[in-house]
Each structure stands twice: as C-alpha cells, then as structure tokens.
C-alpha positions as CSV (number, residue, x, y, z in Angstrom):
1,M,17.4,-18.0,-12.4
2,L,19.1,-20.6,-14.5
3,A,17.5,-23.3,-16.7
4,L,19.7,-26.4,-16.7
5,D,19.7,-29.4,-18.9
6,A,18.4,-32.3,-16.7
7,K,20.8,-34.8,-18.2
8,T,24.0,-32.9,-18.4
9,G,23.6,-30.1,-15.9
10,R,24.6,-27.6,-18.5
11,E,23.1,-24.2,-18.6
12,K,20.4,-23.8,-21.2
13,R,19.4,-20.2,-20.5
14,K,19.2,-17.5,-17.9
15,L,15.8,-16.1,-16.8
16,R,16.3,-12.6,-15.7
17,A,13.4,-10.3,-14.7
18,T,13.6,-6.6,-15.2
19,I,13.4,-4.9,-11.8
20,D,11.7,-1.6,-12.7
21,G,13.1,0.1,-9.5
22,H,11.0,-2.0,-7.1
23,G,13.6,-3.4,-4.7
24,G,16.0,-6.3,-5.1
25,A,15.9,-9.4,-7.1
26,D,16.2,-11.7,-4.0
27,R,14.3,-15.0,-4.6
28,Q,13.1,-16.5,-1.3
29,G,10.3,-18.6,-2.6
30,A,10.7,-21.7,-4.7
31,P,9.9,-21.3,-8.4
32,L,6.7,-23.0,-9.7
33,V,6.5,-24.7,-13.1
34,S,3.0,-25.2,-14.5
35,N,1.7,-25.6,-18.1
36,G,5.0,-24.6,-19.8
37,I,5.5,-21.5,-17.6
38,V,7.9,-20.9,-14.7
39,Y,6.8,-18.4,-12.1
40,F,8.9,-16.9,-9.4
41,T,8.5,-14.3,-6.8
42,G,10.9,-11.5,-6.2
43,D,11.8,-9.6,-3.1
44,G,10.9,-6.6,-5.2
45,R,7.3,-7.4,-4.4
46,Y,6.3,-9.0,-7.7
47,V,5.7,-12.3,-9.4
48,V,7.1,-12.9,-12.9
49,A,6.2,-15.5,-15.5
50,F,8.7,-16.9,-18.1
51,S,8.1,-19.3,-21.0
52,I,10.1,-22.5,-20.4
53,E,10.5,-23.0,-24.1
54,T,11.8,-19.6,-25.1
55,G,13.0,-18.0,-21.8
56,Q,10.9,-14.9,-22.7
57,E,9.4,-12.9,-19.9
58,L,5.6,-13.1,-20.4
59,W,4.4,-10.8,-17.7
60,K,5.1,-9.3,-14.3
61,Y,2.6,-8.5,-11.5
62,F,3.3,-6.1,-8.7
63,L,1.3,-6.7,-5.5
64,K,-1.6,-4.5,-4.6
65,V,-0.3,-4.3,-1.1
66,P,3.5,-3.9,-1.2
67,S,4.7,-6.9,0.7
68,R,7.6,-9.3,0.5
69,F,7.3,-12.9,-0.5
70,R,8.7,-15.7,1.6
71,T,7.1,-18.5,-0.4
72,G,6.4,-19.2,-4.1
73,P,3.0,-19.0,-5.7
74,T,0.4,-21.8,-5.6
75,A,-1.3,-22.8,-8.9
76,S,-4.8,-24.2,-9.3
77,D,-7.4,-24.0,-12.1
78,G,-5.5,-21.5,-14.2
79,R,-4.9,-19.1,-11.3
80,L,-1.9,-18.2,-9.2
81,Y,-2.4,-17.6,-5.5
82,L,0.1,-15.3,-4.0
83,R,0.8,-14.9,-0.3
84,G,2.6,-11.8,0.9
85,E,3.9,-11.2,4.4
86,A,1.4,-8.4,5.1
87,G,-1.3,-11.1,5.5
88,Q,-2.9,-10.8,2.1
89,V,-3.8,-13.2,-0.7
90,E,-3.8,-12.0,-4.2
91,V,-5.1,-14.1,-7.0
92,I,-4.1,-13.5,-10.7
93,D,-4.7,-15.2,-14.0
94,A,-1.8,-17.6,-14.5
95,K,-1.5,-16.9,-18.3
96,T,-1.9,-13.1,-18.3
97,G,-1.0,-11.9,-14.8
98,T,-4.4,-10.1,-14.7
99,P,-5.6,-9.6,-11.1
100,L,-8.8,-11.4,-10.2
101,W,-9.3,-10.7,-6.5
102,Y,-7.6,-9.7,-3.3
103,Y,-8.2,-10.4,0.4
104,Q,-6.4,-9.3,3.5
105,K,-6.8,-10.4,7.1
106,P,-5.6,-7.5,9.2
107,F,-2.8,-9.4,10.9
108,Y,0.9,-9.4,10.1
109,N,2.3,-12.8,9.2
110,D,5.8,-13.2,7.8
111,G,4.5,-15.1,4.8
112,K,6.5,-18.2,5.3
113,A,3.5,-20.5,4.9
114,S,2.3,-21.4,1.4
115,I,-1.3,-21.2,0.4
116,A,-3.3,-24.4,0.2
117,V,-6.1,-24.6,-2.4
118,G,-8.8,-27.3,-2.5
119,D,-12.5,-27.7,-3.2
120,G,-13.4,-24.0,-3.6
121,S,-11.3,-22.8,-0.6
122,V,-8.0,-21.0,-0.2
123,I,-6.5,-21.8,3.2
124,Y,-3.8,-19.7,4.8
125,P,-2.4,-18.5,8.1
126,A,-2.6,-14.9,9.2
127,G,-1.0,-14.3,12.5
128,P,-2.8,-16.6,15.0
129,Y,-5.6,-17.3,12.5
130,V,-6.4,-20.1,10.0
131,V,-8.4,-18.4,7.3
132,S,-10.6,-19.9,4.6
133,V,-11.5,-17.7,1.6
134,D,-13.7,-18.7,-1.3
135,T,-11.6,-19.3,-4.5
136,N,-14.2,-17.6,-6.8
137,T,-15.3,-14.6,-4.8
138,G,-12.4,-13.8,-2.5
139,Q,-14.8,-13.6,0.5
140,E,-13.8,-15.0,3.9
141,Q,-15.8,-18.2,4.6
142,W,-14.4,-18.8,8.1
143,S,-11.5,-18.2,10.4
144,F,-10.3,-19.7,13.6
145,Q,-7.9,-18.1,16.1
146,T,-5.4,-20.5,17.7
147,G,-3.4,-19.7,20.8
148,G,-0.2,-18.8,19.0
149,G,1.1,-17.7,15.6
150,I,1.0,-20.1,12.7
151,E,4.1,-20.5,10.6
152,S,3.3,-23.8,8.8
153,S,1.4,-24.3,5.7
154,A,-2.0,-26.0,5.9
155,A,-2.8,-29.4,4.4
156,I,-6.1,-30.3,2.9
157,S,-7.4,-33.9,2.8
158,D,-10.9,-34.6,1.6
159,D,-13.0,-32.0,3.5
160,T,-10.5,-31.5,6.4
161,V,-7.9,-28.8,6.8
162,Y,-4.9,-29.5,9.1
163,T,-2.4,-27.1,10.5
164,G,-0.1,-26.6,13.5
165,S,0.3,-23.6,15.7
166,N,3.0,-22.2,18.0
167,D,0.6,-22.9,20.9
168,G,1.8,-26.5,20.6
169,N,-1.4,-27.9,19.1
170,F,-2.2,-29.5,15.8
171,Y,-5.7,-28.6,14.5
172,G,-8.1,-30.3,12.1
173,F,-11.1,-28.3,10.7
174,V,-13.9,-29.9,8.7
175,E,-14.8,-27.5,5.9
176,M,-18.6,-26.7,5.9
177,K,-19.9,-25.4,2.7
C-alpha cells in the first residue's frame, strides 16, 4: 500500500506487510484510517495495522477461522470489527490487535457486506440472515431469516436497522434491547 502526499500526489512511503506464509497479499477491502493508524485486510486471512506517521507495522492478527476478507474492518469504540467470508465476526483491540471475542453464524456468506455497529449492536448478514450481536459479549441478540441471500451492508438509523435481500425486499428492524 502506498501513502501519498495529498497535495502533490508524490509517494511518501510504502506500507508492506510481512506475509508469514499465509497466502497472498491481495487487498480486496478498503483500508481504514482511525486515530493515526491505517488498517487493511489481506487475502492471507489477516488484518494488519501501520502507524501513519512512521509507516511501521504495529501488529498483525490472523483470523481464528481462516477466511478471506472481502471488506475492510469497521472501527468503533477502540475496537476493530472484522467480517470474514465464513460468516464470522471477530473483534479485536484496535491498538494492540488482541482478540476480544468471536461469533459465527453457521451460514456461508461471501463477506462482501461490511459490519454495521451502533448502540451496543453489531449487525451483519450471514447467508439469508440479518444477525444482531452484542458489542460487549459477542452473544447473538436476534436474527431474522429473509427469503434470499443478503449481499448488502446494513444501515443503522436511531433504533432501526435497514437492509436489502436478494428476495427483492427491503427490511427495517427496530432494535429491542
């Protein structure tokens, strides 16, 4: 990954993760910049963090369930929420890469949809399901099965979760806590 000067477009530095024999270096998810750190996912089934200031690799985390990424991580409250194509959510500390919790709905989903985080809930698709998981415990709060697979990311507004489905419907769910 290249860091470019915003005014001139000139290269400032290259950010290059060590691979450690875990697959390729293909980047399919967009990088995320938060609190002076840039995070990106690798097809090698990991997420890596670099200092924006120095370009130094800070840490690398390999998924508990080997699974490719199709989206970048989501950041909220000092945590990174990772979504793999095997239907799992893995949550790690954004500064250290230390794993905090893991959850998996037993349905394959190609992982193209990003995680939405809001008001104590992690919302993500798993096959035909919309799933809500508690941000602190990693326990499922609720799930709803649509009539088709879900490929789009959910949106959260106030206490309502919105998502589309391949069944041709657009859904709105009021979060009950």
